[in-house]
C-alpha positions as CSV (number, residue, x, y, z in Angstrom):
1,A,-71.9,-7.1,7.7
2,D,-71.2,-10.6,8.5
3,N,-73.2,-12.3,6.1
4,T,-72.6,-15.8,7.2
5,Q,-73.3,-15.2,10.9
6,G,-76.2,-12.8,10.3
7,I,-77.9,-15.6,8.2
8,H,-77.2,-18.4,10.6
9,Q,-78.5,-16.4,13.5
10,A,-81.8,-15.8,11.6
11,V,-82.1,-19.3,10.7
12,Q,-81.5,-20.4,14.1
13,H,-84.1,-17.7,15.4
14,L,-86.8,-19.1,13.2
15,A,-85.9,-22.8,14.2
16,D,-86.1,-21.8,17.9
17,H,-89.7,-20.6,17.2
18,G,-90.8,-23.9,15.8
19,H,-90.2,-23.3,12.0
20,Q,-89.2,-26.3,10.1
21,R,-89.6,-25.4,6.4
22,L,-87.8,-22.0,5.5
23,A,-88.3,-20.2,2.4
24,F,-85.4,-18.0,1.4
25,I,-85.3,-15.1,-1.0
26,A,-81.6,-14.9,-2.2
27,G,-79.7,-12.1,-4.0
28,S,-78.5,-12.6,-7.4
29,H,-77.4,-15.5,-9.8
30,D,-74.7,-12.8,-10.9
31,D,-73.5,-12.4,-7.5
32,L,-72.5,-16.0,-6.3
33,A,-69.0,-15.1,-5.7
34,G,-70.1,-12.1,-3.4
35,D,-72.5,-11.2,-1.0
36,S,-75.6,-13.2,-2.8
37,G,-73.5,-16.4,-2.9
38,D,-72.1,-16.0,0.8
39,R,-75.6,-15.3,2.0
40,L,-77.1,-18.4,0.1
41,R,-74.5,-20.8,1.1
42,A,-74.9,-19.7,4.8
43,F,-78.7,-20.3,4.5
44,Q,-78.1,-23.8,2.9
45,A,-75.4,-24.6,5.5
46,A,-77.5,-23.5,8.5
47,V,-80.7,-25.4,7.2
48,S,-78.5,-28.7,6.4
49,A,-76.7,-28.4,9.8
50,N,-80.1,-28.3,11.8
51,Q,-81.9,-31.6,11.9
52,R,-85.3,-29.9,12.6
53,L,-85.2,-28.3,9.4
54,V,-86.2,-29.3,5.9
55,A,-84.0,-28.4,2.9
56,D,-86.3,-27.9,-0.2
57,P,-84.8,-26.2,-3.4
58,R,-88.2,-25.1,-4.4
59,L,-88.2,-22.8,-1.4
60,V,-85.2,-20.7,-2.9
61,A,-85.9,-18.0,-5.5
62,Y,-83.5,-15.2,-6.4
63,G,-84.9,-11.4,-5.9
64,R,-81.8,-9.6,-7.1
65,H,-81.8,-7.4,-3.8
66,V,-84.5,-5.1,-5.3
67,F,-88.0,-4.7,-4.2
68,D,-89.6,-5.9,-7.6
69,G,-87.2,-8.9,-7.5
70,G,-88.3,-9.8,-4.1
71,Y,-92.0,-9.6,-5.1
72,T,-91.4,-12.0,-8.1
73,A,-89.0,-14.4,-6.1
74,M,-91.8,-14.8,-3.4
75,R,-94.4,-15.3,-6.3
76,E,-92.3,-18.1,-7.5
77,I,-91.9,-19.6,-4.2
78,L,-95.8,-19.6,-3.9
79,A,-96.1,-21.1,-7.1
80,S,-94.0,-23.9,-6.5
81,G,-96.5,-25.4,-4.1
82,A,-93.7,-26.2,-1.7
83,P,-95.1,-25.7,1.8
84,F,-93.1,-23.5,4.3
85,T,-93.7,-21.8,7.5
86,A,-91.4,-18.8,7.3
87,V,-89.4,-16.7,4.8
88,L,-85.8,-15.3,5.1
89,A,-84.8,-12.6,2.7
90,S,-81.3,-12.0,1.9
91,N,-81.6,-8.3,2.3
92,D,-84.2,-5.6,3.3
93,E,-85.4,-4.7,-0.3
94,S,-86.3,-8.2,-0.9
95,A,-88.0,-8.5,2.4
96,F,-90.2,-5.3,1.7
């Protein structure tokens, strides 16, 4: 998988559909040197590079690339009270 290109394409797709505030369910704090970090950095770079998008650290939570973690991360994002219009997950398990 091309972590960077895949995330950039997903962010662009959401921006093209008018989304401005994206939430991101990242992988694991323990894997910032691996896939989790690659995908998180790609998300942050894609949001920063697009002037239509708003970067908000409250919209990023870690789901550890597992189903239960994705659920917990989404609840954390919702509890932050930060508005968002779309959610991008770092992997399928977190998206479920």
